[in-house]
CHARMM-style PDB file with segment names, atoms N, HN, CA, C and O in Angstrom:
ATOM      1  N   UNK     1       1.040  -0.826   0.043  1.00  0.00      PROA
ATOM      2  CA  UNK     1       0.182  -0.001  -0.353  1.00  0.00      PROA
ATOM      3  C   UNK     1       1.208   1.140   0.068  1.00  0.00      PROA
ATOM      4  O   UNK     1       2.320   0.982   0.572  1.00  0.00      PROA
ATOM      5  N   UNK     2       0.442   2.555  -0.322  1.00  0.00      PROA
ATOM      6  HN  UNK     2      -0.461   2.684  -0.732  1.00  0.00      PROA
ATOM      7  CA  UNK     2       1.028   3.375  -1.395  1.00  0.00      PROA
ATOM      8  C   UNK     2       0.181   4.847  -0.088  1.00  0.00      PROA
ATOM      9  O   UNK     2      -1.039   4.934   0.051  1.00  0.00      PROA
ATOM     10  N   UNK     3       1.056   5.653   0.556  1.00  0.00      PROA
ATOM     11  HN  UNK     3       2.047   5.582   0.443  1.00  0.00      PROA
ATOM     12  CA  UNK     3       0.417   6.648   0.898  1.00  0.00      PROA
ATOM     13  C   UNK     3       0.609   7.780   0.658  1.00  0.00      PROA
ATOM     14  O   UNK     3       1.671   7.969   1.252  1.00  0.00      PROA
ATOM     15  N   UNK     4       0.281   8.922   0.094  1.00  0.00      PROA
ATOM     16  HN  UNK     4      -0.582   8.769  -0.388  1.00  0.00      PROA
ATOM     17  CA  UNK     4       0.474   9.992  -0.649  1.00  0.00      PROA
ATOM     18  C   UNK     4      -0.110  11.181   0.211  1.00  0.00      PROA
ATOM     19  O   UNK     4      -1.296  11.071   0.523  1.00  0.00      PROA
ATOM     20  N   UNK     5       0.666  12.455   0.691  1.00  0.00      PROA
ATOM     21  HN  UNK     5       1.629  12.544   0.437  1.00  0.00      PROA
ATOM     22  CA  UNK     5      -0.022  13.276   0.695  1.00  0.00      PROA
ATOM     23  C   UNK     5      -1.210  13.668  -0.310  1.00  0.00      PROA
ATOM     24  O   UNK     5      -1.367  12.994  -1.328  1.00  0.00      PROA
ATOM     25  N   UNK     6      -2.025  14.731  -0.034  1.00  0.00      PROA
ATOM     26  HN  UNK     6      -1.897  15.279   0.793  1.00  0.00      PROA
ATOM     27  CA  UNK     6      -2.890  15.140  -1.188  1.00  0.00      PROA
ATOM     28  C   UNK     6      -2.482  15.810  -1.401  1.00  0.00      PROA
ATOM     29  O   UNK     6      -3.426  16.379  -1.949  1.00  0.00      PROA
ATOM     30  N   UNK     7      -0.719  17.285  -1.623  1.00  0.00      PROA
ATOM     31  HN  UNK     7       0.048  16.823  -1.178  1.00  0.00      PROA
ATOM     32  CA  UNK     7      -0.435  17.613  -2.396  1.00  0.00      PROA
ATOM     33  C   UNK     7       0.111  17.138  -3.687  1.00  0.00      PROA
ATOM     34  O   UNK     7       0.041  17.433  -4.880  1.00  0.00      PROA
ATOM     35  N   UNK     8       0.630  16.359  -2.997  1.00  0.00      PROA
ATOM     36  HN  UNK     8       0.687  16.119  -2.027  1.00  0.00      PROA
ATOM     37  CA  UNK     8       1.744  15.257  -3.752  1.00  0.00      PROA
ATOM     38  C   UNK     8       0.425  14.740  -4.913  1.00  0.00      PROA
ATOM     39  O   UNK     8       0.191  15.131  -6.057  1.00  0.00      PROA
ATOM     40  N   UNK     9      -0.376  13.554  -3.919  1.00  0.00      PROA
ATOM     41  HN  UNK     9      -0.186  13.236  -2.990  1.00  0.00      PROA
ATOM     42  CA  UNK     9      -1.610  13.388  -5.108  1.00  0.00      PROA
ATOM     43  C   UNK     9      -2.457  14.247  -6.361  1.00  0.00      PROA
ATOM     44  O   UNK     9      -3.061  13.760  -7.317  1.00  0.00      PROA
ATOM     45  N   UNK    10      -2.258  15.819  -5.965  1.00  0.00      PROA
ATOM     46  HN  UNK    10      -1.767  16.214  -5.189  1.00  0.00      PROA
ATOM     47  CA  UNK    10      -2.877  16.385  -6.732  1.00  0.00      PROA
ATOM     48  C   UNK    10      -1.652  17.088  -8.150  1.00  0.00      PROA
ATOM     49  O   UNK    10      -1.886  17.438  -9.307  1.00  0.00      PROA
ATOM     50  N   UNK    11      -0.774  17.059  -7.593  1.00  0.00      PROA
ATOM     51  HN  UNK    11      -0.585  16.774  -6.653  1.00  0.00      PROA
ATOM     52  CA  UNK    11       0.634  17.236  -8.032  1.00  0.00      PROA
ATOM     53  C   UNK    11       0.622  15.789  -9.178  1.00  0.00      PROA
ATOM     54  O   UNK    11       0.709  16.006 -10.386  1.00  0.00      PROA
ATOM     55  N   UNK    12       0.561  15.022  -8.894  1.00  0.00      PROA
ATOM     56  HN  UNK    12       0.491  14.846  -7.912  1.00  0.00      PROA
ATOM     57  CA  UNK    12       0.684  13.467  -9.307  1.00  0.00      PROA
ATOM     58  C   UNK    12      -0.480  13.413 -10.693  1.00  0.00      PROA
ATOM     59  O   UNK    12      -0.141  13.080 -11.829  1.00  0.00      PROA
ATOM     60  N   UNK    13      -1.896  13.819 -10.294  1.00  0.00      PROA
ATOM     61  HN  UNK    13      -2.172  14.089  -9.372  1.00  0.00      PROA
ATOM     62  CA  UNK    13      -2.720  14.297 -11.032  1.00  0.00      PROA
ATOM     63  C   UNK    13      -2.842  15.094 -12.447  1.00  0.00      PROA
ATOM     64  O   UNK    13      -3.449  14.789 -13.474  1.00  0.00      PROA
ATOM     65  N   UNK    14      -2.291  15.875 -12.224  1.00  0.00      PROA
ATOM     66  HN  UNK    14      -1.798  16.122 -11.390  1.00  0.00      PROA
ATOM     67  CA  UNK    14      -1.617  17.243 -12.537  1.00  0.00      PROA
ATOM     68  C   UNK    14      -2.269  18.134 -12.767  1.00  0.00      PROA
ATOM     69  O   UNK    14      -1.901  19.018 -13.541  1.00  0.00      PROA
ATOM     70  N   UNK    15      -3.790  18.143 -11.954  1.00  0.00      PROA
ATOM     71  HN  UNK    15      -4.089  17.425 -11.326  1.00  0.00      PROA
ATOM     72  CA  UNK    15      -4.813  19.060 -11.939  1.00  0.00      PROA
ATOM     73  C   UNK    15      -5.820  19.033 -10.359  1.00  0.00      PROA
ATOM     74  O   UNK    15      -6.269  18.182  -9.591  1.00  0.00      PROA
ATOM     75  N   UNK    16      -5.814  19.776 -10.426  1.00  0.00      PROA
ATOM     76  HN  UNK    16      -5.450  20.467 -11.050  1.00  0.00      PROA
ATOM     77  CA  UNK    16      -7.408  19.417  -8.957  1.00  0.00      PROA
ATOM     78  C   UNK    16      -8.268  19.227  -9.604  1.00  0.00      PROA
ATOM     79  O   UNK    16      -9.109  18.517  -9.052  1.00  0.00      PROA
ATOM     80  N   UNK    17      -8.553  19.582 -10.763  1.00  0.00      PROA
ATOM     81  HN  UNK    17      -7.870  20.159 -11.211  1.00  0.00      PROA
ATOM     82  CA  UNK    17     -10.177  19.248 -10.990  1.00  0.00      PROA
ATOM     83  C   UNK    17     -10.420  17.650 -11.009  1.00  0.00      PROA
ATOM     84  O   UNK    17     -11.430  17.169 -10.495  1.00  0.00      PROA
ATOM     85  N   UNK    18      -9.214  16.683 -11.769  1.00  0.00      PROA
ATOM     86  HN  UNK    18      -8.393  17.073 -12.186  1.00  0.00      PROA
ATOM     87  CA  UNK    18      -8.860  15.798 -11.914  1.00  0.00      PROA
ATOM     88  C   UNK    18      -8.621  14.766 -10.883  1.00  0.00      PROA
ATOM     89  O   UNK    18      -8.838  13.559 -10.992  1.00  0.00      PROA
ATOM     90  N   UNK    19      -8.110  15.451  -9.798  1.00  0.00      PROA
ATOM     91  HN  UNK    19      -7.933  16.432  -9.710  1.00  0.00      PROA
ATOM     92  CA  UNK    19      -7.795  14.874  -8.656  1.00  0.00      PROA
ATOM     93  C   UNK    19      -8.894  14.766  -7.678  1.00  0.00      PROA
ATOM     94  O   UNK    19      -8.916  13.787  -6.932  1.00  0.00      PROA
ATOM     95  N   UNK    20      -9.629  15.496  -7.619  1.00  0.00      PROA
ATOM     96  HN  UNK    20      -9.611  16.291  -8.224  1.00  0.00      PROA
ATOM     97  CA  UNK    20     -10.718  15.930  -7.306  1.00  0.00      PROA
ATOM     98  C   UNK    20     -12.145  14.933  -7.848  1.00  0.00      PROA
ATOM     99  O   UNK    20     -13.058  14.527  -7.129  1.00  0.00      PROA
ATOM    100  N   UNK    21     -11.945  14.688  -9.530  1.00  0.00      PROA
ATOM    101  HN  UNK    21     -11.204  15.017 -10.115  1.00  0.00      PROA
ATOM    102  CA  UNK    21     -12.939  13.413  -9.636  1.00  0.00      PROA
ATOM    103  C   UNK    21     -12.430  12.192  -9.272  1.00  0.00      PROA
ATOM    104  O   UNK    21     -13.340  11.378  -9.110  1.00  0.00      PROA
ATOM    105  N   UNK    22     -11.306  11.732  -9.076  1.00  0.00      PROA
ATOM    106  HN  UNK    22     -10.567  12.393  -9.208  1.00  0.00      PROA
ATOM    107  CA  UNK    22     -10.663  10.500  -8.767  1.00  0.00      PROA
ATOM    108  C   UNK    22     -10.904   9.990  -7.451  1.00  0.00      PROA
ATOM    109  O   UNK    22     -11.021   8.808  -7.129  1.00  0.00      PROA
ATOM    110  N   UNK    23     -10.999  11.543  -6.342  1.00  0.00      PROA
ATOM    111  HN  UNK    23     -10.904  12.503  -6.603  1.00  0.00      PROA
ATOM    112  CA  UNK    23     -11.314  10.644  -5.072  1.00  0.00      PROA
ATOM    113  C   UNK    23     -13.159  10.981  -5.380  1.00  0.00      PROA
ATOM    114  O   UNK    23     -13.814  10.115  -4.799  1.00  0.00      PROA
ATOM    115  N   UNK    24     -13.710  11.602  -5.837  1.00  0.00      PROA
ATOM    116  HN  UNK    24     -13.178  12.305  -6.309  1.00  0.00      PROA
ATOM    117  CA  UNK    24     -15.031  12.002  -5.731  1.00  0.00      PROA
ATOM    118  C   UNK    24     -15.988  12.753  -5.119  1.00  0.00      PROA
ATOM    119  O   UNK    24     -17.126  12.524  -4.711  1.00  0.00      PROA
ATOM    120  N   UNK    25     -15.099  13.926  -5.155  1.00  0.00      PROA
ATOM    121  HN  UNK    25     -14.175  14.111  -5.487  1.00  0.00      PROA
ATOM    122  CA  UNK    25     -15.206  15.227  -4.255  1.00  0.00      PROA
ATOM    123  C   UNK    25     -15.184  16.659  -5.334  1.00  0.00      PROA
ATOM    124  O   UNK    25     -15.217  16.391  -6.535  1.00  0.00      PROA
ATOM    125  N   UNK    26     -15.144  17.725  -5.052  1.00  0.00      PROA
ATOM    126  HN  UNK    26     -15.117  17.943  -4.077  1.00  0.00      PROA
ATOM    127  CA  UNK    26     -15.353  18.902  -6.048  1.00  0.00      PROA
ATOM    128  C   UNK    26     -14.154  19.133  -5.662  1.00  0.00      PROA
ATOM    129  O   UNK    26     -13.330  18.568  -4.943  1.00  0.00      PROA
ATOM    130  N   UNK    27     -14.240  20.568  -6.600  1.00  0.00      PROA
ATOM    131  HN  UNK    27     -14.909  21.027  -7.184  1.00  0.00      PROA
ATOM    132  CA  UNK    27     -11.793  20.754  -7.029  1.00  0.00      PROA
ATOM    133  C   UNK    27     -12.214  21.779  -5.679  1.00  0.00      PROA
ATOM    134  O   UNK    27     -11.314  22.001  -4.868  1.00  0.00      PROA
ATOM    135  N   UNK    28     -13.581  22.399  -5.444  1.00  0.00      PROA
ATOM    136  HN  UNK    28     -14.312  22.218  -6.102  1.00  0.00      PROA
ATOM    137  CA  UNK    28     -13.509  23.729  -4.330  1.00  0.00      PROA
ATOM    138  C   UNK    28     -12.709  22.839  -2.824  1.00  0.00      PROA
ATOM    139  O   UNK    28     -11.809  23.376  -2.179  1.00  0.00      PROA
ATOM    140  N   UNK    29     -13.243  21.491  -2.505  1.00  0.00      PROA
ATOM    141  HN  UNK    29     -13.974  21.054  -3.029  1.00  0.00      PROA
ATOM    142  CA  UNK    29     -12.888  21.210  -1.671  1.00  0.00      PROA
ATOM    143  C   UNK    29     -11.775  20.905  -1.415  1.00  0.00      PROA
ATOM    144  O   UNK    29     -11.421  21.090  -0.251  1.00  0.00      PROA
ATOM    145  N   UNK    30     -10.710  20.277  -2.464  1.00  0.00      PROA
ATOM    146  HN  UNK    30     -10.997  20.127  -3.409  1.00  0.00      PROA
ATOM    147  CA  UNK    30      -9.603  20.049  -2.573  1.00  0.00      PROA
ATOM    148  C   UNK    30      -8.757  21.950  -2.267  1.00  0.00      PROA
ATOM    149  O   UNK    30      -7.972  22.354  -1.409  1.00  0.00      PROA
ATOM    150  N   UNK    31      -9.324  22.522  -3.253  1.00  0.00      PROA
ATOM    151  HN  UNK    31      -9.961  22.194  -3.950  1.00  0.00      PROA
ATOM    152  CA  UNK    31      -8.726  23.885  -3.082  1.00  0.00      PROA
ATOM    153  C   UNK    31      -8.523  24.458  -1.584  1.00  0.00      PROA
ATOM    154  O   UNK    31      -7.508  25.091  -1.292  1.00  0.00      PROA
ATOM    155  N   UNK    32      -9.765  24.141  -0.465  1.00  0.00      PROA
ATOM    156  HN  UNK    32     -10.589  23.626  -0.703  1.00  0.00      PROA
ATOM    157  CA  UNK    32      -9.964  24.483   0.645  1.00  0.00      PROA
ATOM    158  C   UNK    32      -9.172  24.044   1.588  1.00  0.00      PROA
ATOM    159  O   UNK    32      -8.470  24.765   2.297  1.00  0.00      PROA
ATOM    160  N   UNK    33      -9.265  22.538   1.654  1.00  0.00      PROA
ATOM    161  HN  UNK    33      -9.835  21.953   1.077  1.00  0.00      PROA
ATOM    162  CA  UNK    33      -8.249  21.755   2.246  1.00  0.00      PROA
ATOM    163  C   UNK    33      -6.989  22.357   2.208  1.00  0.00      PROA
ATOM    164  O   UNK    33      -6.282  22.330   3.215  1.00  0.00      PROA
ATOM    165  N   UNK    34      -6.497  23.072   0.843  1.00  0.00      PROA
ATOM    166  HN  UNK    34      -7.071  23.093   0.025  1.00  0.00      PROA
ATOM    167  CA  UNK    34      -4.861  22.967   0.209  1.00  0.00      PROA
ATOM    168  C   UNK    34      -4.743  24.611   1.316  1.00  0.00      PROA
ATOM    169  O   UNK    34      -3.747  25.282   1.585  1.00  0.00      PROA
ATOM    170  N   UNK    35      -5.599  24.722   1.559  1.00  0.00      PROA
ATOM    171  HN  UNK    35      -6.409  24.176   1.341  1.00  0.00      PROA
ATOM    172  CA  UNK    35      -5.778  26.498   1.857  1.00  0.00      PROA
ATOM    173  C   UNK    35      -5.593  26.824   3.105  1.00  0.00      PROA
ATOM    174  O   UNK    35      -5.006  27.777   3.619  1.00  0.00      PROA
ATOM    175  N   UNK    36      -6.496  25.392   3.800  1.00  0.00      PROA
ATOM    176  HN  UNK    36      -6.972  24.619   3.383  1.00  0.00      PROA
ATOM    177  CA  UNK    36      -6.402  25.482   5.515  1.00  0.00      PROA
ATOM    178  C   UNK    36      -5.309  24.508   5.813  1.00  0.00      PROA
ATOM    179  O   UNK    36      -5.480  23.846   6.836  1.00  0.00      PROA
ATOM    180  N   UNK    37      -4.049  24.252   5.020  1.00  0.00      PROA
ATOM    181  HN  UNK    37      -3.909  24.790   4.188  1.00  0.00      PROA
ATOM    182  CA  UNK    37      -3.013  23.044   5.286  1.00  0.00      PROA
ATOM    183  C   UNK    37      -3.346  22.022   6.351  1.00  0.00      PROA
ATOM    184  O   UNK    37      -2.857  21.889   7.474  1.00  0.00      PROA
ATOM    185  N   UNK    38      -4.554  21.138   5.568  1.00  0.00      PROA
ATOM    186  HN  UNK    38      -4.951  21.246   4.657  1.00  0.00      PROA
ATOM    187  CA  UNK    38      -5.159  20.298   6.078  1.00  0.00      PROA
ATOM    188  C   UNK    38      -4.512  19.076   6.076  1.00  0.00      PROA
ATOM    189  O   UNK    38      -4.236  18.590   4.979  1.00  0.00      PROA
ATOM    190  N   UNK    39      -4.213  18.479   7.092  1.00  0.00      PROA
ATOM    191  HN  UNK    39      -4.437  18.873   7.983  1.00  0.00      PROA
ATOM    192  CA  UNK    39      -2.755  16.966   7.098  1.00  0.00      PROA
ATOM    193  C   UNK    39      -3.469  15.952   6.093  1.00  0.00      PROA
ATOM    194  O   UNK    39      -2.769  14.948   6.226  1.00  0.00      PROA
ATOM    195  N   UNK    40      -4.381  15.664   5.239  1.00  0.00      PROA
ATOM    196  HN  UNK    40      -4.950  16.480   5.131  1.00  0.00      PROA
ATOM    197  CA  UNK    40      -5.125  14.811   4.161  1.00  0.00      PROA
ATOM    198  C   UNK    40      -4.214  13.739   3.540  1.00  0.00      PROA
ATOM    199  O   UNK    40      -3.715  14.305   2.567  1.00  0.00      PROA
ATOM    200  N   UNK    41      -3.803  12.652   3.592  1.00  0.00      PROA
ATOM    201  HN  UNK    41      -4.209  12.192   4.382  1.00  0.00      PROA
ATOM    202  CA  UNK    41      -2.895  11.878   2.945  1.00  0.00      PROA
ATOM    203  C   UNK    41      -4.248  10.628   2.281  1.00  0.00      PROA
ATOM    204  O   UNK    41      -5.271  10.308   2.886  1.00  0.00      PROA
ATOM    205  N   UNK    42      -3.818  10.154   0.952  1.00  0.00      PROA
ATOM    206  HN  UNK    42      -2.987  10.413   0.460  1.00  0.00      PROA
ATOM    207  CA  UNK    42      -4.748   9.384   0.259  1.00  0.00      PROA
ATOM    208  C   UNK    42      -3.829   7.924   0.239  1.00  0.00      PROA
ATOM    209  O   UNK    42      -2.618   7.924   0.017  1.00  0.00      PROA
ATOM    210  N   UNK    43      -4.574   6.777   0.491  1.00  0.00      PROA
ATOM    211  HN  UNK    43      -5.558   6.777   0.670  1.00  0.00      PROA
ATOM    212  CA  UNK    43      -3.951   5.292   0.466  1.00  0.00      PROA
ATOM    213  C   UNK    43      -4.739   4.686  -1.146  1.00  0.00      PROA
ATOM    214  O   UNK    43      -5.890   4.594  -1.573  1.00  0.00      PROA
ATOM    215  N   UNK    44      -3.390   4.383  -1.643  1.00  0.00      PROA
ATOM    216  HN  UNK    44      -2.455   4.458  -1.296  1.00  0.00      PROA
ATOM    217  CA  UNK    44      -3.911   3.417  -2.760  1.00  0.00      PROA
ATOM    218  C   UNK    44      -3.006   2.007  -2.501  1.00  0.00      PROA
ATOM    219  O   UNK    44      -2.089   1.853  -1.694  1.00  0.00      PROA
ATOM    220  N   UNK    45      -3.593   0.996  -3.493  1.00  0.00      PROA
ATOM    221  HN  UNK    45      -4.337   1.121  -4.149  1.00  0.00      PROA
ATOM    222  CA  UNK    45      -2.946  -0.132  -3.636  1.00  0.00      PROA
ATOM    223  C   UNK    45      -3.283  -0.851  -4.932  1.00  0.00      PROA
ATOM    224  O   UNK    45      -4.380  -1.403  -5.016  1.00  0.00      PROA
ATOM    225  N   UNK    46      -2.369  -0.893  -6.021  1.00  0.00      PROA
ATOM    226  HN  UNK    46      -1.478  -0.445  -5.953  1.00  0.00      PROA
ATOM    227  CA  UNK    46      -2.379  -1.695  -6.958  1.00  0.00      PROA
ATOM    228  C   UNK    46      -2.706  -0.231  -7.759  1.00  0.00      PROA
ATOM    229  O   UNK    46      -3.188  -0.451  -8.870  1.00  0.00      PROA
ATOM    230  N   UNK    47      -2.612   0.659  -7.566  1.00  0.00      PROA
ATOM    231  HN  UNK    47      -2.221   0.838  -6.664  1.00  0.00      PROA
ATOM    232  CA  UNK    47      -3.009   1.809  -8.444  1.00  0.00      PROA
ATOM    233  C   UNK    47      -4.415   2.273  -8.093  1.00  0.00      PROA
ATOM    234  O   UNK    47      -4.793   3.334  -8.590  1.00  0.00      PROA
ATOM    235  N   UNK    48      -5.127   1.679  -7.391  1.00  0.00      PROA
ATOM    236  HN  UNK    48      -4.820   0.817  -6.988  1.00  0.00      PROA
ATOM    237  CA  UNK    48      -6.417   2.117  -6.819  1.00  0.00      PROA
ATOM    238  C   UNK    48      -7.222   3.082  -5.364  1.00  0.00      PROA
ATOM    239  O   UNK    48      -7.479   2.889  -4.176  1.00  0.00      PROA
ATOM    240  N   UNK    49      -7.309   3.704  -5.958  1.00  0.00      PROA
ATOM    241  HN  UNK    49      -7.101   3.860  -6.923  1.00  0.00      PROA
ATOM    242  CA  UNK    49      -7.260   4.363  -3.993  1.00  0.00      PROA
ATOM    243  C   UNK    49      -8.264   3.473  -3.190  1.00  0.00      PROA
ATOM    244  O   UNK    49      -9.384   3.109  -3.548  1.00  0.00      PROA
ATOM    245  N   UNK    50      -7.550   3.182  -1.923  1.00  0.00      PROA
ATOM    246  HN  UNK    50      -6.640   3.477  -1.632  1.00  0.00      PROA
ATOM    247  CA  UNK    50      -8.527   2.436  -0.906  1.00  0.00      PROA
ATOM    248  C   UNK    50      -8.930   3.182   0.101  1.00  0.00      PROA
ATOM    249  O   UNK    50      -9.801   2.680   0.811  1.00  0.00      PROA
ATOM    250  N   UNK    51      -8.425   4.578   0.457  1.00  0.00      PROA
ATOM    251  HN  UNK    51      -7.717   4.986  -0.119  1.00  0.00      PROA
ATOM    252  CA  UNK    51      -8.431   5.287   1.452  1.00  0.00      PROA
ATOM    253  C   UNK    51      -7.973   6.262   1.212  1.00  0.00      PROA
ATOM    254  O   UNK    51      -7.276   6.766   0.331  1.00  0.00      PROA
ATOM    255  N   UNK    52      -8.646   6.636   2.512  1.00  0.00      PROA
ATOM    256  HN  UNK    52      -9.212   6.227   3.227  1.00  0.00      PROA
ATOM    257  CA  UNK    52      -7.815   8.734   2.899  1.00  0.00      PROA
ATOM    258  C   UNK    52      -8.036   9.150   4.001  1.00  0.00      PROA
ATOM    259  O   UNK    52      -9.248   8.999   4.159  1.00  0.00      PROA
ATOM    260  N   UNK    53      -7.507   9.701   5.102  1.00  0.00      PROA
ATOM    261  HN  UNK    53      -6.522   9.824   4.974  1.00  0.00      PROA
ATOM    262  CA  UNK    53      -7.782  10.065   6.457  1.00  0.00      PROA
ATOM    263  C   UNK    53      -6.909  11.240   6.729  1.00  0.00      PROA
ATOM    264  O   UNK    53      -5.966  11.567   6.008  1.00  0.00      PROA
ATOM    265  N   UNK    54      -7.329  11.932   7.950  1.00  0.00      PROA
ATOM    266  HN  UNK    54      -8.095  11.667   8.536  1.00  0.00      PROA
ATOM    267  CA  UNK    54      -6.762  13.064   8.235  1.00  0.00      PROA
ATOM    268  C   UNK    54      -6.245  13.186   9.442  1.00  0.00      PROA
ATOM    269  O   UNK    54      -6.860  12.798  10.435  1.00  0.00      PROA
ATOM    270  N   UNK    55      -4.896  13.811   9.510  1.00  0.00      PROA
ATOM    271  HN  UNK    55      -4.396  14.126   8.703  1.00  0.00      PROA
ATOM    272  CA  UNK    55      -4.478  13.882  11.241  1.00  0.00      PROA
ATOM    273  C   UNK    55      -4.753  14.755  11.715  1.00  0.00      PROA
ATOM    274  O   UNK    55      -4.296  15.754  11.159  1.00  0.00      PROA
ATOM    275  N   UNK    56      -5.425  14.964  12.691  1.00  0.00      PROA
ATOM    276  HN  UNK    56      -5.796  14.153  13.143  1.00  0.00      PROA
ATOM    277  CA  UNK    56      -5.789  16.584  13.571  1.00  0.00      PROA
ATOM    278  C   UNK    56      -5.609  15.938  14.940  1.00  0.00      PROA
ATOM    279  O   UNK    56      -5.742  14.822  15.443  1.00  0.00      PROA
ATOM    280  N   UNK    57      -5.113  17.598  15.432  1.00  0.00      PROA
ATOM    281  HN  UNK    57      -5.005  18.504  15.023  1.00  0.00      PROA
ATOM    282  CA  UNK    57      -4.756  17.456  16.673  1.00  0.00      PROA
ATOM    283  C   UNK    57      -5.886  17.202  18.024  1.00  0.00      PROA
ATOM    284  O   UNK    57      -6.564  18.183  18.329  1.00  0.00      PROA
ATOM    285  N   UNK    58      -5.972  16.661  18.358  1.00  0.00      PROA
ATOM    286  HN  UNK    58      -5.422  15.864  18.110  1.00  0.00      PROA
ATOM    287  CA  UNK    58      -6.825  15.846  19.811  1.00  0.00      PROA
ATOM    288  C   UNK    58      -6.446  16.706  21.148  1.00  0.00      PROA
ATOM    289  O   UNK    58      -5.368  17.189  21.496  1.00  0.00      PROA
ATOM    290  N   UNK    59      -7.871  16.721  21.834  1.00  0.00      PROA
ATOM    291  HN  UNK    59      -8.746  16.329  21.552  1.00  0.00      PROA
ATOM    292  CA  UNK    59      -7.708  17.451  22.750  1.00  0.00      PROA
ATOM    293  C   UNK    59      -7.169  18.653  23.180  1.00  0.00      PROA
ATOM    294  O   UNK    59      -6.668  18.841  24.288  1.00  0.00      PROA
ATOM    295  N   UNK    60      -7.316  19.737  21.985  1.00  0.00      PROA
ATOM    296  HN  UNK    60      -7.723  19.584  21.085  1.00  0.00      PROA
ATOM    297  CA  UNK    60      -6.861  20.713  22.193  1.00  0.00      PROA
ATOM    298  C   UNK    60      -5.240  20.507  22.662  1.00  0.00      PROA
ATOM    299  O   UNK    60      -4.912  21.496  23.317  1.00  0.00      PROA
ATOM    300  N   UNK    61      -4.378  19.758  22.564  1.00  0.00      PROA
ATOM    301  HN  UNK    61      -4.644  18.955  22.032  1.00  0.00      PROA
ATOM    302  CA  UNK    61      -2.986  20.223  22.096  1.00  0.00      PROA
ATOM    303  C   UNK    61      -2.553  19.941  20.608  1.00  0.00      PROA
ATOM    304  O   UNK    61      -2.827  19.072  19.781  1.00  0.00      PROA
ATOM    305  N   UNK    62      -1.710  21.122  20.636  1.00  0.00      PROA
ATOM    306  HN  UNK    62      -1.486  21.828  21.308  1.00  0.00      PROA
ATOM    307  CA  UNK    62      -0.901  21.286  19.506  1.00  0.00      PROA
ATOM    308  C   UNK    62      -0.422  20.717  18.417  1.00  0.00      PROA
ATOM    309  O   UNK    62       0.485  19.912  18.630  1.00  0.00      PROA
ATOM    310  N   UNK    63      -0.754  20.882  17.259  1.00  0.00      PROA
ATOM    311  HN  UNK    63      -1.490  21.535  17.086  1.00  0.00      PROA
ATOM    312  CA  UNK    63      -0.047  19.754  16.484  1.00  0.00      PROA
ATOM    313  C   UNK    63       0.904  19.910  16.105  1.00  0.00      PROA
ATOM    314  O   UNK    63       1.383  21.044  16.087  1.00  0.00      PROA
ATOM    315  N   UNK    64       1.545  18.875  15.662  1.00  0.00      PROA
ATOM    316  HN  UNK    64       1.156  17.955  15.676  1.00  0.00      PROA
ATOM    317  CA  UNK    64       3.299  18.492  15.660  1.00  0.00      PROA
ATOM    318  C   UNK    64       3.849  17.863  14.611  1.00  0.00      PROA
ATOM    319  O   UNK    64       3.908  16.634  14.657  1.00  0.00      PROA
ATOM    320  N   UNK    65       4.354  18.556  13.474  1.00  0.00      PROA
ATOM    321  HN  UNK    65       4.307  19.555  13.436  1.00  0.00      PROA
ATOM    322  CA  UNK    65       4.323  17.658  12.025  1.00  0.00      PROA
ATOM    323  C   UNK    65       5.371  17.371  12.319  1.00  0.00      PROA
ATOM    324  O   UNK    65       6.208  18.265  12.445  1.00  0.00      PROA
ATOM    325  N   UNK    66       5.662  16.222  12.504  1.00  0.00      PROA
ATOM    326  HN  UNK    66       4.982  15.496  12.401  1.00  0.00      PROA
ATOM    327  CA  UNK    66       7.322  16.014  12.868  1.00  0.00      PROA
ATOM    328  C   UNK    66       8.200  15.139  11.383  1.00  0.00      PROA
ATOM    329  O   UNK    66       9.349  14.781  11.125  1.00  0.00      PROA
ATOM    330  N   UNK    67       7.227  15.114  10.897  1.00  0.00      PROA
ATOM    331  HN  UNK    67       6.293  15.405  11.107  1.00  0.00      PROA
ATOM    332  CA  UNK    67       6.757  13.862   8.958  1.00  0.00      PROA
ATOM    333  C   UNK    67       6.225  14.519   8.447  1.00  0.00      PROA
ATOM    334  O   UNK    67       5.104  14.690   8.926  1.00  0.00      PROA
ATOM    335  N   UNK    68       6.472  15.154   7.478  1.00  0.00      PROA
ATOM    336  HN  UNK    68       7.383  15.015   7.088  1.00  0.00      PROA
ATOM    337  CA  UNK    68       5.712  15.722   6.536  1.00  0.00      PROA
ATOM    338  C   UNK    68       4.298  14.459   5.633  1.00  0.00      PROA
ATOM    339  O   UNK    68       3.178  14.864   5.324  1.00  0.00      PROA
ATOM    340  N   UNK    69       4.772  13.043   5.404  1.00  0.00      PROA
ATOM    341  HN  UNK    69       5.682  12.714   5.655  1.00  0.00      PROA
ATOM    342  CA  UNK    69       4.257  12.327   5.003  1.00  0.00      PROA
ATOM    343  C   UNK    69       4.254  11.031   5.610  1.00  0.00      PROA
ATOM    344  O   UNK    69       5.399  10.687   5.313  1.00  0.00      PROA
ATOM    345  N   UNK    70       3.851  10.224   6.148  1.00  0.00      PROA
ATOM    346  HN  UNK    70       2.922  10.503   6.389  1.00  0.00      PROA
ATOM    347  CA  UNK    70       3.662   8.747   6.887  1.00  0.00      PROA
ATOM    348  C   UNK    70       4.787   8.037   5.889  1.00  0.00      PROA
ATOM    349  O   UNK    70       4.551   7.865   4.693  1.00  0.00      PROA
ATOM    350  N   UNK    71       5.940   7.675   6.468  1.00  0.00      PROA
ATOM    351  HN  UNK    71       6.132   7.815   7.439  1.00  0.00      PROA
ATOM    352  CA  UNK    71       6.547   6.215   5.592  1.00  0.00      PROA
ATOM    353  C   UNK    71       5.015   5.502   4.483  1.00  0.00      PROA
ATOM    354  O   UNK    71       3.804   5.676   4.347  1.00  0.00      PROA
ATOM    355  N   UNK    72       5.880   4.855   4.053  1.00  0.00      PROA
ATOM    356  HN  UNK    72       6.864   4.713   4.163  1.00  0.00      PROA
ATOM    357  CA  UNK    72       4.889   3.419   2.965  1.00  0.00      PROA
ATOM    358  C   UNK    72       5.054   2.724   3.548  1.00  0.00      PROA
ATOM    359  O   UNK    72       6.095   2.244   3.995  1.00  0.00      PROA
ATOM    360  N   UNK    73       3.840   2.463   3.703  1.00  0.00      PROA
ATOM    361  HN  UNK    73       2.994   2.852   3.339  1.00  0.00      PROA
ATOM    362  CA  UNK    73       3.502   0.457   5.104  1.00  0.00      PROA
ATOM    363  C   UNK    73       3.446  -0.684   3.711  1.00  0.00      PROA
ATOM    364  OT1 UNK    73       3.284  -1.889   3.906  1.00  0.00      PROA
TER     365      UNK     73
END
């Protein structure tokens, strides 16, 4: 399984509209997520998107981004 950050996924897709179509959402949602610096990651297996997740701070703790993207599992 491969994990990509949202920005890397969009760069690979060559455009926000195409990436949005692949994810089943609107281009404006991707644009807003990038603008707000949301930590969203896309998971792929054998070239197919199998999931996505977002890393968020919990319990009012500050978010510390020690690693830009998670390692490939």
